C-alpha positions in Angstrom: -10.9 -3.0 -0.2 -10.7 0.4 1.4 -13.6 2.8 1.3 -13.2 5.3 -1.6 -12.9 8.9 -0.5 -15.5 11.3 -1.8 -14.6 12.5 -5.3 -16.4 14.2 -8.1 -18.4 11.5 -9.9 -16.4 11.8 -13.1 -13.1 11.7 -11.2 -14.4 8.7 -9.2 -15.2 6.8 -12.4 -11.7 7.4 -13.8 -10.0 6.4 -10.6 -12.1 3.3 -10.4 -11.0 2.4 -14.0 -7.3 3.0 -13.1 -7.6 1.0 -9.9 -8.5 -2.2 -11.8 -5.1 -2.3 -13.3 -2.7 0.4 -12.2 -0.9 1.8 -15.3 2.9 2.0 -15.6 2.7 5.8 -15.1 -0.1 8.3 -14.7 -0.2 12.1 -14.3 -2.9 13.6 -12.0 -3.2 17.3 -12.1 -5.5 19.8 -10.3 -5.7 22.8 -8.2 -3.8 22.9 -4.9 -5.9 21.3 -2.2 -8.1 19.3 -4.5 -7.1 15.9 -3.1 -4.4 14.7 -5.5 -2.4 13.0 -2.7 -5.5 11.3 -1.4 -6.4 10.1 -4.9 -2.9 8.8 -5.5 -2.7 7.0 -2.2 -6.2 5.5 -2.7 -5.0 4.2 -6.1 -1.9 2.6 -4.6 -3.9 1.0 -1.7 -6.6 -0.4 -4.0 -4.1 -2.0 -6.2 -2.4 -3.6 -3.2 0.9 -1.8 -4.0 3.5 -0.8 -1.6 3.7 2.9 -1.9 6.6 5.3 -1.7 6.0 9.0 -1.7 8.6 11.4 -3.1 8.5 14.9 -1.8 10.5 18.0 -2.7 13.7 18.5 -0.7 15.8 21.5 0.3 19.2 21.0 2.1 18.5 17.3 2.2 15.3 17.7 4.1 11.7 17.6 3.0 10.5 21.2 2.3 7.3 21.6 0.5 7.6 25.4 0.1 11.3 25.8 -1.0 12.1 22.3 -2.1 12.7 20.7 -5.4 12.9 17.1 -6.6 16.5 16.9 -7.6 18.7 14.4 -9.4 19.9 13.2 -6.0 16.3 12.2 -5.1 16.0 10.3 -8.4 19.3 8.5 -7.8 18.1 7.3 -4.4 14.8 6.2 -6.0 16.8 4.3 -8.6 18.6 2.4 -5.9 15.3 1.6 -4.1 13.5 0.4 -7.2 16.4 -1.8 -8.5 15.8 -4.3 -5.6 14.1 -7.4 -6.9 10.5 -7.8 -5.6 7.4 -9.6 -6.6 5.3 -7.1 -4.7 3.7 -4.4 -6.9 5.2 -1.0 -6.0 3.8 2.5 -6.6 6.0 5.6 -6.5 4.0 8.8 -5.9 5.7 12.0 -6.9 3.9 14.7 -4.9 4.5 18.1 -6.5 6.2 16.6 -9.5 6.2 20.1 -11.1 9.1 21.0 -8.8 11.4 18.4 -10.6 14.6 19.9 -11.9 15.5 19.4 -15.6 18.4 17.0 -14.6 16.0 15.0 -12.4 13.5 14.9 -15.2 16.0 13.4 -17.6 17.1 10.8 -15.0 13.5 10.0 -14.2 12.8 9.3 -17.9 15.7 6.8 -18.0 14.4 5.1 -14.9 10.9 5.0 -16.3 12.1 3.2 -19.4 14.1 0.7 -17.5 11.6 -0.5 -14.9 9.0 -3.2 -15.8 5.4 -3.5 -14.8 6.1 -4.2 -11.2 6.6 -0.5 -10.5 4.0 2.1 -11.2 4.5 5.9 -11.1 1.9 8.5 -10.1 3.0 12.0 -10.8 1.0 14.8 -9.1 1.2 18.4 -10.2 -0.7 21.7 -10.0 0.9 23.1 -13.2 1.0 20.3 -15.9 2.8 22.6 -18.4 
């Protein structure tokens, strides 16, 4: 087991609880720079899941500042997650609040179709 990063005691207790059995999906929110990516990666690592990080894109390249998570990104994710596997997988959506409306609808369909072998961790700074 990896050493747990330093978290607020309340946050650490919640993450420990989630790491025992990674839920099908979870939303982690907090201020920018508070360690959401670190927490999500720690959860994936402690659950022995293969992790895949989804980042916003602009002009088919990762761009944190101008990028969005588009329906094209979700379609590629759909193809990747449809492959049969016995290994637990964890998809981490960094900056999920940049997801377009079309991507959100496609993601909800994907979320309903996949079983317990894939978990989703959505990270956002503005949960509204």
